[in-house]
N, C-alpha and C positions, 0 to 999 in steps of 0.2 A: 664675408664668410657666409657660406650657404650649405645647406644640407642637400646632398645629392641623393636622390632616391629614384623611384620609378620615373620621375619627370626627366631625369638625365638620360636613362637608357631603358626604354621599354620597346617591345616589338613594334609598336605603332610609331615611335619617334625615331627609330633607326633609319638611316638612309638606305635606299636600295643600293645593293652593291653595284658599283660602276667600275668598269675596267675589264681586265682580262678574265677569262673563264675560270682561272684558278682562284681568283678572289671570290667569285660567286660560289664555287665549290667549297671553299673554306667556310664561308658564311652558312651555307646549307648544312654542312657537316657539323659545325658548332651549334647550330640551332637544333639539330636532331639530338646531339649529345646533351644539350641543355634541357631539352624536353624530357628525355629519359632520366636525367639527373633529378629534375624537379619531381617527377613521379616517384622516384626511389626515395626522395626525402619525405614526401607525403606518407609513403608506406612505412618508412622508418619511424616517423612521428607517431603513426597509429599503433605500431607494434610496441613502441616504447611506452606510450600512455596505457595501452592494454596491460602490459606487464606490471606497471606501477599500480594500476587499479587492482589487478589480481593479487598483487603482493599485499596491499593494504587490506583488502577484504579478507584474505586468508589469515593475515596476522591478527586482525582485531575481531573477526567473527569466529574463526576456527582455532585461533591460538597458535597456528603454525604456518609459516609462509614457505612456499617452494623455494629451494635454493637457486634454481635456474633463472628466476624472474629478474633478480637484481643484475646478474651478469648479462642477460640479454638486453635489458634496458640500458646498461652502460655501453654495450656494443652499438645499439641504435643511436644513443646520444652522441657517441663518437662520430658516427657517420653523419648525423645531422650537423654537427659542428664543422667537420672537415669537408663534407660535400657542400654544405652551405657556403663555405669559404670559396670554393671554386665557382659556384653559381653566382655568388656576390660579385666576383670579378667580372663575369660576363654581363650581368644585369645592372651592375652599378648601384645596388641597393645598400651600399655602405655609407657611413658618414664620412664626409670629406671636407676639408677646409680649402676654400678657394681664394683666400685673401692674396696669395701670391700670383694666382692666375688672373684675377679680376683686372688688374691694370694693363694686361698684355693686349696687343692687337689680336684680331681673329686668327691671323696666320701664325703668330707666335704662340697663341694658345693651342692651336692644332699641333704644333711641334712639341709643345710642353706635354700635351696629352699623350703623344706618341712616346716621349721619353719616360713618362710615368708608366705607360704600358710595358715598355721594355724593362724597366726596373722591376715591375711586378712579375714579369716572365722570368727574370733572373732569380727572384725570390722563390717562385714556384719551382724552378729547376733545382735550387738548393734544397727545398723541402723534399722533392723527389729523390735526390741523391742521398741526403741524410736519412730519409725514411727507409730507403733500401738498405743502407748500412745498419740501421737499427733492427730491421726485420732479419737481416743476416745474423746479427749478434744474438737475437732471442730465438733463433730457429730451433725447433724441437720441443719448445715448451708448450704446455697446454693450459687452458683456463682451469681454475680450481673447481667450479661447480659443474659446468656442462662438459668440460673436457674437450672443447674444440681447439684446434691448433691456434696458438696465440698469434701466429702470423696473420690470421684474418683480421684481428684487431689492429695490430701494428702495421699491416699493409694498407690501412686506410690513409695513412700519412703520405706515402708515395703516390697513391691514386689522386689524392687531393692536390699534391704538388703538380702532377701531370695536368690535371684539369685546369688548375690555376695558370700554368704556363701556356697551355693551348688557348684559353680564353683571353689571356693578356696579349698573346701574339695576334689574335684576331683584332684586338683594339689597336695594335700598332699598325696593322695593314690598313684598317679604316677606323679611325677613332669615332666615338659616338658624337652625335650632335651636341654641341656645347651650348647650354642655355645662357642667355645674358643674365648675369647675376648682379649687375650694377644696382638693381632696384631692390635688393634684399633677398632673403631666402626664397627658394622655389617651393611651391606646395608639394607635399608628398602625395 
């Protein structure tokens, strides 16, 4: 059993795309989307923390917190969670159990990684589909305090499903370098 973190898939440890030009294009496109996603998550975290800090100060110092801070913090938290899900698929910074993959030969592990990527893409497609259905179901509603269209909040799920699907398909095309985990957990 090993924890897979940045040691499994970081920009430095990823193989250079070899093969047809479309593979290179997919990797470059995914890298650009991942970079934009990473910066949007940093911005969302900053906005969320700013809203929470403002809410605490206003509540305990002035006795009245603005109603919009909690709603905006929830929206940013939702994006951090769902956007982080997509980025986690690409970067591999999730926890994973490798006890079933450890005994496999290198070739078998490569195909197992591809199968895991394909299953992850199917899960992302399902999140995309079911998220779109939920957005359609709640269409026309607005948030209570700010009054923004609730489709913005609920639309984060299909966006995350799409990102998850695209990044998982990238892993199917060219799986990450698989570290040797026979010697125990890899350092994070």
